[in-house]
C-alpha positions in Angstrom: 0.0 0.0 0.0 1.3 3.4 -1.0 0.1 6.4 1.0 0.7 10.1 1.7 -0.6 12.1 4.7 -1.7 15.7 4.4 -1.9 17.8 7.6 -3.8 20.9 6.4 -6.8 21.5 4.2 -4.7 23.5 1.7 -2.1 20.7 1.3 -4.9 18.1 0.9 -6.5 20.3 -1.8 -3.2 20.5 -3.6 -3.0 16.8 -3.8 -6.6 16.3 -4.7 -6.6 18.9 -7.5 -3.4 17.3 -8.9 -5.1 13.8 -8.9 -8.2 15.2 -10.6 -6.2 16.8 -13.4 -4.4 13.5 -14.0 -7.7 11.5 -14.2 -8.1 9.5 -17.4 -11.2 7.4 -16.7 -13.3 8.4 -13.7 -13.6 10.8 -10.8 -15.9 9.9 -7.8 -16.5 12.4 -5.1 -18.5 12.0 -1.9 -18.3 15.2 0.3 -20.2 16.6 3.3 -19.4 20.2 2.3 -18.8 20.7 -1.4 -18.8 24.4 -2.3 -17.5 26.4 -5.3 -16.0 29.2 -3.2 -12.4 27.9 -3.5 -12.1 28.9 -7.1 -9.3 31.5 -6.6 -6.9 29.0 -5.1 -8.3 25.6 -5.9 -10.8 25.5 -8.7 -12.3 22.0 -8.2 -15.4 22.8 -10.3 -13.4 24.2 -13.2 -11.1 21.1 -13.0 -14.1 18.8 -13.1 -15.5 20.5 -16.2 -12.2 20.2 -18.0 -12.1 16.5 -17.3 -15.7 16.1 -18.4 -14.9 17.8 -21.7 -12.4 15.0 -22.5 -14.7 12.2 -21.6 -13.8 11.4 -18.0 -16.8 10.1 -16.0 -17.6 12.4 -13.0 -19.9 11.3 -10.2 -20.5 13.6 -7.2 -22.4 12.9 -4.0 -22.8 16.0 -1.8 -24.7 16.2 1.5 -27.8 18.2 1.1 -27.4 20.0 4.4 -23.6 20.4 4.5 -23.6 21.7 0.9 -26.7 23.8 1.4 -24.8 27.0 0.2 -23.9 25.5 -3.1 -25.7 27.5 -5.8 -28.2 25.7 -8.1 -26.7 27.1 -11.2 -23.3 25.6 -10.4 -24.8 22.2 -10.0 -26.7 22.7 -13.3 -23.5 23.7 -15.1 -21.8 20.4 -14.0 -24.8 18.3 -14.9 -25.0 20.0 -18.3 -21.3 19.2 -18.8 -22.1 15.6 -18.2 -21.5 15.0 -14.5 -23.9 12.9 -12.4 -24.5 15.1 -9.4 -26.5 13.6 -6.5 -27.5 14.9 -3.1 -27.7 12.8 0.0 -30.8 13.8 1.8 -32.1 11.7 4.7 -34.0 13.1 7.7 -31.6 14.0 10.5 -28.9 12.0 8.8 -26.0 13.2 6.7 -23.2 11.7 4.7 -20.3 13.3 6.7 -17.7 11.5 4.6 -14.9 13.1 2.6 -13.9 10.8 -0.3 -12.2 11.3 -3.7 -11.5 8.3 -5.9 -9.6 8.8 -9.2 -9.5 6.1 -12.0 -10.3 3.4 -9.4 -6.5 3.6 -8.5 -6.1 6.5 -6.1 -8.3 7.5 -3.2 -8.3 10.4 -0.7 -10.1 9.9 2.6 -10.2 11.8 5.9 -11.6 15.0 7.4 -11.1 17.6 4.6 -14.1 19.3 3.0 -14.2 21.7 0.1 -15.0 25.1 1.6 -13.1 28.4 1.5 -13.3 29.1 5.2 -11.3 25.9 6.1 -8.3 26.6 3.9 -5.9 27.3 6.8 -7.2 24.6 9.2 -5.1 21.8 10.4 -6.7 18.6 9.3 -5.8 15.1 8.2 -6.3 13.5 4.8 -4.6 10.4 3.4 -4.0 9.5 -0.2 -4.0 5.8 -0.9 -3.0 3.3 -3.6 -3.2 -0.4 -3.7 -5.8 -3.1 -2.7 -7.3 -0.7 -0.1 -9.0 1.1 -3.0 -11.4 -1.9 -3.5 -13.3 -1.5 -0.2 -13.4 2.3 -0.6 -15.0 1.8 -4.1 -17.5 -0.7 -2.5 -18.4 1.9 0.2 -18.8 4.7 -2.4 -21.0 2.4 -4.5 -23.4 1.8 -1.6 -23.6 5.6 -1.0 -24.3 6.0 -4.7 -27.2 3.5 -4.5 -28.6 5.1 -1.4 -28.9 8.4 -3.4 -30.7 6.7 -6.3 -27.8 6.1 -8.6 -28.4 3.7 -11.4 -25.1 3.3 -13.3 -24.4 -0.5 -13.3 -20.6 0.2 -13.7 -20.7 1.8 -10.3 -23.2 -0.5 -8.6 -21.0 -3.5 -9.6 -18.4 -2.4 -7.0 -20.7 -3.7 -4.2 -19.9 -7.2 -5.4 -16.2 -6.8 -4.6 -15.2 -9.8 -2.5 -13.4 -9.3 0.8 -9.6 -9.0 0.8 -8.0 -11.4 3.2 -4.7 -10.7 5.1 -4.8 -7.0 4.5 -3.3 -4.7 7.1 -5.6 -1.8 6.5 -9.4 -1.7 6.1 -12.3 0.7 5.6 -14.6 1.1 8.5 -18.0 2.6 7.7 -21.4 2.8 9.3 -24.7 3.1 7.5 -27.7 4.2 9.5 -30.1 1.9 7.7 -27.9 -1.1 8.3 -28.2 -2.8 11.7 -24.4 -3.4 11.8 -23.0 -0.6 13.9 -19.6 -1.4 12.5 -18.0 1.9 13.4 -19.5 1.8 16.9 -18.4 -1.8 17.2 -14.9 -0.9 16.2 -14.6 1.8 18.8 -16.1 -0.4 21.5 -13.8 -3.4 20.7 -10.6 -1.4 20.5 -11.2 0.6 23.7 -11.9 -2.7 25.5 -8.8 -4.4 24.0 -6.4 -1.5 24.7 -3.5 -2.4 27.0 -1.3 0.7 27.2 -2.7 3.7 25.5 -5.6 5.4 23.7 -5.2 8.6 21.8 -8.0 10.6 20.3 -7.8 13.7 18.1 -11.2 15.3 17.4 -12.5 18.8 16.8 -15.8 18.2 18.5 -16.3 16.1 21.7 -19.7 14.9 22.8 -19.2 11.2 23.5 -22.1 8.9 24.1 -22.5 7.5 27.6 -21.3 4.0 26.7 -18.0 5.4 25.3 -17.4 7.5 28.4 -18.0 4.4 30.5 -15.5 2.4 28.4 -12.9 5.1 28.6 -13.4 5.3 32.4 -12.9 1.5 32.6 -9.7 1.7 30.4 -8.2 4.3 32.8 -9.1 2.1 35.8 -7.1 -0.8 34.4 -4.0 1.4 33.8 -4.5 2.5 30.1 -3.3 6.1 29.4 -6.1 7.9 27.6 -5.3 11.2 25.9 -7.6 13.5 23.9 -6.5 16.4 21.8 -9.0 19.3 21.0 -8.7 22.7 19.4 -9.0 25.5 22.0 -11.3 27.3 19.6 -13.4 25.7 16.9 -15.5 27.3 14.2 -18.5 27.1 16.5 -18.5 29.1 19.8 -21.2 26.9 21.4 -19.1 23.8 20.7 -16.1 25.4 22.4 -18.2 25.5 25.6 -19.3 21.9 25.1 -15.7 20.7 24.5 -14.6 22.4 27.7 -17.4 20.9 29.7 -16.6 17.4 28.6 -12.9 17.9 29.1 -13.6 18.9 32.6 -15.9 16.0 33.2 -13.6 13.4 31.7 -10.4 14.8 33.2 -11.9 13.8 36.6 -11.7 10.2 35.4 -8.0 10.5 34.7 -8.1 11.3 31.0 -5.5 13.8 29.9 -6.6 16.6 27.6 -4.5 18.8 25.3 -5.9 22.0 23.8 -4.4 23.0 20.4 -3.9 26.7 19.7 -5.5 26.7 16.2 -8.5 25.0 14.6 -7.7 21.3 14.1 -10.3 19.3 12.2 -8.4 16.0 12.2 -10.0 12.8 13.4 -7.6 10.2 14.7 -8.1 7.1 16.9 -4.9 5.3 18.0 -4.6 2.2 20.2 -1.4 1.1 22.0 0.7 3.0 19.4 0.3 0.1 17.0 -3.1 0.6 15.3 -4.8 3.8 14.2 -7.8 5.0 12.3 -8.0 8.1 10.1 -11.4 9.2 8.9 -14.4 11.5 8.9 -15.9 10.7 12.3 -15.9 13.1 15.2 -16.2 11.8 18.7 -19.7 13.1 19.1 -23.1 11.6 19.2 -24.0 12.8 15.7 -21.0 11.0 14.0 -21.3 7.9 16.1 -25.0 7.5 16.2 -26.5 9.1 13.1 -24.1 10.2 10.3 -22.8 8.1 7.5 -19.0 8.0 8.2 -15.9 6.3 7.0 -12.4 5.7 8.2 -9.4 3.6 7.3 -7.6 1.7 10.1 -3.9 0.7 9.8 -1.4 -1.5 11.5 1.5 -0.8 9.1 4.5 0.4 11.1 5.4 3.2 8.6 1.9 4.7 8.7 1.8 4.6 12.5 5.3 6.1 12.7 4.4 9.0 10.4 1.1 9.6 12.2 2.9 9.6 15.6 5.3 12.3 14.4 2.3 14.4 13.3 0.6 14.0 16.6 3.7 14.8 18.6 4.3 17.9 16.5 0.8 19.1 17.3 1.2 18.2 21.0 4.3 20.4 21.2 2.2 23.5 20.5 -0.7 22.4 22.7 -1.5 23.3 26.3 -2.4 20.7 28.9 -5.9 21.1 30.3 -6.0 22.5 33.8 -9.4 23.1 35.3 -7.9 25.2 38.1 -6.9 27.9 35.7 -10.4 28.2 34.3 -13.2 26.5 36.3 -16.4 25.7 34.6 -18.6 28.7 34.2 -22.4 29.2 34.1 -22.1 29.5 30.3 -20.5 26.0 30.1 -23.3 24.5 32.2 -25.9 26.4 30.1 -24.4 25.0 26.9 -24.5 21.5 28.4 -28.1 21.8 29.4 -29.1 23.2 26.0 -27.4 20.2 24.4 -29.1 17.8 26.8 -32.5 19.0 25.4 -31.6 17.4 22.1 -29.8 14.4 23.5 -32.9 12.0 23.2 -32.8 12.6 19.5 -29.1 11.7 19.2 
């Protein structure tokens, strides 16, 4: 398996645009936020129209809520040029995934959306080649079918057989499938952890069962660390993040606050296995959204990922409740969130 890690939105866009321009056969995109406001620096829509003009198949799945600001005329332009543009629209559920597949040979997956405001964010996206592309294609094909896609050349990817003895795999979770695979993965790995659990997430609203498992892990001597941005793009979420950091630090979990917005999603167990994907550690991602991630055990990937995490940690500040006790606004944010908790 060949791979490359991108640690900012801008770097990931550079790699994605380059791959799109090199496409000879097909471009498949599934994106939570897919807007056309990045044209000045990264003209994804212009690049797609150029590839359509030379006969490259372009299929786009955008979340109807996440991409709400996308203008109708832009979608019409792409459709008129030959693209198949579908919207994922399910009540209270979203496709929160960020996937690009080019020529069935190269795939990008992680936390990076297409939206001007995120250009300077730290994030994590991985470019992949090799057998791992097959399950990513299979997962995209299922999303395509869910949105009403009819192209048999895409639907056929659902018939891909499982690959045995592979050291990396796609983990996804479909709300209309009673599999809970993503939840099962988190649950299993936290229970199996022997030495350490490291989580990087921009938004932290863990379900009760996950908090209980993390508490149990700490009780048996596992070091649990969680990295959060000090300030996100949502002020209300900053309060929620701080509230849960205070609550979970009482259990012995160590928190680190990053100085700038970090949208990466990482889950690492014992320093030997990790998952990179689209899922935040909140009830929406874990209970409702359509998410995807790729987990790895390859030493090279783990080593590179560890270096990135350590670099971020160097600029972070350890959480200390004594320096800023919980305020009434923190509790108000928590109570407000609690009103919606039954629906999550």
